[in-house]
C-alpha positions in Angstrom: 51.9 23.4 -24.9 49.4 22.3 -22.3 47.1 21.1 -25.1 49.9 19.0 -26.6 50.7 17.5 -23.2 47.0 16.5 -22.6 46.8 14.9 -26.0 50.0 12.9 -25.4 48.8 11.9 -21.9 45.4 10.7 -23.4 47.0 8.7 -26.2 49.6 7.1 -23.8 46.9 6.1 -21.3 44.6 4.9 -24.1 47.4 2.8 -25.5 48.2 1.4 -22.1 44.6 0.5 -21.5 44.4 -1.2 -24.9 47.7 -2.9 -24.4 46.6 -4.2 -21.0 43.4 -5.5 -22.5 45.3 -7.2 -25.3 47.6 -8.8 -22.8 44.7 -10.1 -20.8 43.0 -11.5 -23.9 46.3 -13.1 -25.0 46.9 -14.7 -21.6 43.3 -16.0 -21.5 43.7 -17.5 -25.0 46.9 -19.2 -24.2 45.5 -20.6 -21.0 42.4 -21.9 -22.9 44.6 -23.6 -25.6 46.8 -25.2 -22.9 43.6 -26.5 -21.2 42.3 -28.0 -24.5 45.7 -29.7 -25.2 45.7 -31.2 -21.7 42.1 -32.4 -21.7 41.5 -33.1 -25.3 38.0 -33.7 -26.8 36.6 -36.9 -28.4 39.1 -36.7 -31.3 41.9 -38.2 -29.2 43.2 -41.4 -30.8 44.0 -43.1 -27.5 41.0 -45.1 -26.6 40.7 -48.4 -24.8 40.9 -51.4 -27.2 40.2 -54.1 -24.5 37.1 -56.2 -25.0 35.1 -57.8 -27.8 34.8 -56.2 -31.2 32.7 -57.5 -34.1 32.5 -56.5 -37.7 29.0 -57.9 -37.7 29.9 -60.0 -40.7 31.4 -63.1 -39.0 34.7 -61.8 -37.5 35.4 -60.8 -33.9 38.4 -59.7 -32.0 38.8 -60.2 -28.2 41.6 -57.9 -27.0 43.0 -58.4 -23.5 44.8 -55.6 -21.8 48.1 -57.6 -21.7 48.6 -57.6 -25.5 47.0 -61.1 -26.0 44.0 -61.5 -28.3 41.7 -63.9 -30.1 40.5 -63.6 -33.7 37.3 -65.5 -34.4 36.2 -66.1 -38.0 32.8 -67.6 -38.7 32.3 -69.8 -41.9 28.7 -70.8 -41.9 28.2 -72.8 -38.7 31.9 -73.3 -38.0 34.2 -70.8 -36.2 37.9 -70.8 -36.5 39.8 -69.3 -33.5 43.3 -67.8 -33.9 45.3 -67.0 -30.9 47.5 -63.9 -31.4 49.3 -61.0 -29.9 48.7 -57.3 -30.7 50.6 -54.1 -30.4 48.5 -50.9 -30.2 50.3 -47.6 -30.7 47.8 -44.7 -30.3 50.5 -42.1 -30.3 51.2 -42.5 -34.0 49.2 -41.0 -36.9 47.4 -42.9 -38.1 47.0 -45.1 -35.0 48.9 -48.5 -35.5 47.5 -51.9 -34.6 49.7 -54.9 -35.4 48.6 -58.5 -35.1 51.2 -61.2 -34.7 52.1 -64.5 -33.1 49.7 -66.6 -35.2 50.4 -70.3 -34.6 48.0 -71.7 -37.2 46.3 -70.8 -40.4 47.4 -68.8 -43.4 49.0 -66.1 -41.2 51.2 -68.4 -39.2 54.6 -66.8 -38.7 53.4 -63.5 -40.2 52.4 -60.1 -38.9 49.5 -58.0 -40.0 50.7 -54.4 -39.9 47.6 -52.2 -39.6 46.2 -48.8 -39.2 43.2 -47.9 -37.1 40.9 -44.9 -37.0 38.3 -44.4 -34.2 34.8 -43.4 -35.3 33.6 -43.2 -31.7 34.3 -44.9 -28.3 32.4 -47.9 -29.6 33.6 -48.3 -33.2 36.7 -48.1 -35.3 37.8 -48.9 -38.9 40.9 -51.1 -39.5 43.0 -51.9 -42.5 46.1 -54.1 -42.5 48.6 -55.9 -44.7 50.6 -59.0 -44.0 54.3 -58.6 -44.3 57.7 -59.1 -42.8 58.3 -55.5 -41.8 56.4 -52.3 -40.9 56.9 -51.0 -44.5 54.0 -53.3 -45.4 51.7 -51.1 -43.3 49.0 -49.3 -45.4 49.4 -45.5 -45.5 45.7 -44.9 -46.1 42.5 -46.8 -45.7 41.6 -48.8 -48.8 37.9 -49.0 -49.3 37.9 -52.7 -50.3 40.3 -53.7 -47.5 39.0 -51.7 -44.6 36.6 -53.2 -42.1 34.6 -51.5 -39.4 34.4 -53.0 -35.9 31.9 -52.4 -33.2 32.2 -52.9 -29.4 30.1 -55.8 -28.3 28.8 -56.3 -24.7 
């Protein structure tokens, strides 16, 4: 009977020690995951869009923090400048960037519904379609339509 009690006591204590260790590991893991979700790494889609961006092929965007922007398009030695507004929604997947408020040119009165993917803090790729509603927005990046933009200083 004493031998049976000792074995029971050993198994119970051993389980309690293992259970305590598992609880500690689980709590540490949960804490670590909460930390990562609060302070996410470079894969966060919300990055600052303000400033000058160029596709290095004759097109540049100048995004101001207040939702106003300029789109410069170079044709040889001439540059056309389009005043526009933008709406940037980095909480969506994919990130949405809509360009609107065009007063002149072929996009006058239209909106470009776009998607954006950050490659780094200094570059992104962008694809958009003109339309009268958000259903015009591309769902994926089309190779022949997508342009890559780089932050300019």
